[in-house]
C-alpha positions in Angstrom: -32.6 -28.0 -68.2 -34.8 -28.1 -65.2 -32.8 -30.9 -63.7 -29.6 -28.9 -63.9 -31.2 -26.0 -62.1 -32.5 -28.3 -59.3 -29.1 -29.9 -59.1 -27.4 -26.5 -58.8 -29.8 -25.4 -56.1 -29.2 -28.6 -54.1 -25.5 -28.2 -54.4 -25.7 -24.7 -53.2 -27.8 -25.7 -50.2 -25.4 -28.6 -49.5 -22.4 -26.2 -49.6 -24.1 -23.8 -47.2 -24.8 -26.6 -44.8 -21.2 -27.8 -45.0 -19.9 -24.2 -44.4 -21.8 -23.8 -41.1 -21.0 -27.1 -39.5 -19.0 -27.1 -36.3 -16.2 -29.6 -36.4 -13.4 -30.9 -34.2 -10.8 -28.4 -35.6 -13.0 -25.5 -34.6 -13.4 -27.0 -31.1 -9.6 -27.4 -30.8 -9.0 -23.8 -31.9 -11.6 -22.4 -29.3 -10.0 -24.7 -26.6 -6.5 -23.3 -27.4 -7.8 -19.7 -27.2 -9.5 -20.3 -23.9 -6.3 -22.1 -22.5 -4.1 -19.1 -23.6 -6.4 -16.6 -22.0 -6.6 -18.7 -18.8 -2.8 -18.9 -18.8 -2.5 -15.1 -19.0 -4.9 -14.5 -16.2 -3.1 -17.1 -14.0 0.3 -15.5 -14.8 -0.7 -12.0 -14.0 -2.8 -12.7 -10.9 -2.0 -15.8 -8.8 1.6 -16.5 -10.0 2.5 -12.8 -9.9 1.4 -12.6 -6.3 3.5 -15.7 -5.5 6.6 -14.3 -7.2 6.4 -10.8 -5.6 5.9 -12.1 -2.1 8.7 -14.7 -2.2 11.8 -14.3 -0.1 10.5 -11.5 2.0 12.6 -10.5 5.1 11.9 -8.4 8.2 13.0 -4.7 8.1 13.0 -1.9 10.5 11.6 1.3 9.0 12.4 4.4 11.0 10.3 7.5 10.5 9.6 10.9 12.0 6.3 12.6 12.2 6.1 16.3 12.8 3.4 18.9 13.6 1.4 16.3 15.6 -1.3 17.2 18.2 -0.9 15.8 21.7 -3.8 13.4 20.9 -1.9 12.0 17.8 1.3 11.7 19.8 -0.6 9.8 22.5 -2.3 7.5 19.9 1.2 6.6 18.6 2.5 5.8 22.1 -0.7 3.8 22.8 -0.2 1.8 19.6 3.4 0.9 20.5 2.5 -0.1 24.0 -0.6 -2.0 23.1 -0.8 -5.7 24.1 -3.3 -6.2 21.3 -1.5 -6.9 18.0 -4.4 -5.4 15.9 -3.9 -2.0 17.6 -0.2 -1.7 16.9 -0.5 -2.0 13.1 0.2 1.0 10.9 -1.5 1.2 7.5 -1.1 3.3 4.4 -3.8 5.9 4.0 -5.9 3.5 1.9 -6.7 1.8 5.2 -6.0 -1.7 3.9 -2.3 -1.9 3.0 -0.4 -2.8 6.1 3.0 -1.3 6.5 3.9 -3.1 9.7 3.9 -3.2 13.5 4.9 -0.1 15.5 7.6 -1.4 17.9 9.6 1.5 19.2 9.0 5.2 19.8 11.6 7.7 21.0 12.5 11.3 20.9 9.1 12.9 21.7 9.7 16.6 21.2 7.5 19.6 21.7 7.6 22.2 19.0 7.3 25.5 20.9 7.8 27.8 17.9 6.4 31.3 18.1 2.6 31.3 17.6 1.0 34.3 15.8 -2.4 35.5 17.1 -4.6 38.0 15.4 -6.2 40.3 17.9 -9.8 41.6 17.6 -8.6 45.1 16.8 -6.6 43.7 13.8 -3.2 43.9 15.4 -0.9 40.8 15.4 0.7 39.4 18.5 3.5 36.8 18.4 4.0 34.7 21.4 6.6 32.0 22.2 4.9 29.1 24.1 6.6 28.5 27.3 6.4 25.8 29.9 3.2 27.2 31.4 1.3 26.3 28.2 -0.2 22.9 28.4 1.0 20.0 26.3 -2.3 19.9 24.4 -1.7 23.4 23.1 1.7 22.8 21.4 2.7 20.7 18.4 4.8 17.6 18.8 7.3 15.5 16.8 8.0 11.9 17.3 10.5 9.4 15.9 9.4 5.7 15.7 10.2 2.4 14.2 8.0 0.0 12.3 8.7 -3.7 11.9 7.7 -4.6 8.4 8.4 -7.2 5.7 9.8 -6.6 2.3 12.7 -7.2 0.0 15.4 -5.1 -1.7 15.7 -5.4 -5.5 18.5 -3.8 -7.5 16.2 -2.0 -9.8 13.4 -0.9 -7.4 15.1 -0.5 -4.0 13.0 -1.5 -1.0 9.7 -3.1 -1.8 7.3 -3.1 1.1 5.4 -6.5 1.1 7.2 -7.2 -2.2 5.1 -4.6 -4.0 5.2 -1.0 -2.8 8.4 1.0 -3.3 9.4 3.1 -0.3 12.6 5.1 -0.1 14.3 7.2 2.6 12.9 10.8 2.7 9.6 9.5 1.2 6.6 11.4 2.7 3.6 9.1 3.4 0.1 9.6 4.8 -0.6 6.7 7.2 -3.2 5.7 9.8 -3.2 3.8 13.0 -6.2 2.7 15.1 -7.0 6.1 16.6 -5.6 8.7 14.2 -4.1 9.6 10.8 -0.9 11.5 10.3 2.0 12.1 7.8 5.4 10.6 8.3 8.8 10.9 6.6 10.9 7.8 6.2 14.4 8.3 7.7 15.9 4.9 7.1 15.2 1.3 6.2 17.5 -1.4 7.6 17.3 -5.2 8.0 15.8 -6.0 11.3 18.1 -7.6 13.9 16.3 -8.8 16.9 18.0 -7.8 20.1 19.4 -10.6 22.1 18.1 -10.8 25.6 
């Protein structure tokens, strides 16, 4: 009777040892799981970047910016005329996503709408700025063009850098080297370099 009890205990210990042994099948299963996870990471990072930035073309994005100060207007003009390529870039308001290179500005307009002043006695005076008021004291509007890269897809429209959807009439906050401002996209067309 004692022998049977010892034999049963030994068999139980042997079964426990066999249950916890790591074998080749376990290794293959773990290797397959790691390979699948690695494939998913690769698909949604590196390969996704390659697919979205393929077949990009140059586009001319025309925008208008209103209610600008004279300093903002001057900064836009300086960015366009800059010989330094880093100073002509325009970015989204995150400061890292490049929209493109400012290449043309036109149609600088002064906004000489009536200005309302509140007098110390509480009365309100409305004045229309005239030519005697300095440029720094009126608001400005400007129309400009950005040379950017992107592609047009049937389902998403224009994708800036293959990723960011932008459409005509979209309002965007942007920044250039010396200022931030808001712009409204007027049109996006394929860029055709002028012969000359």
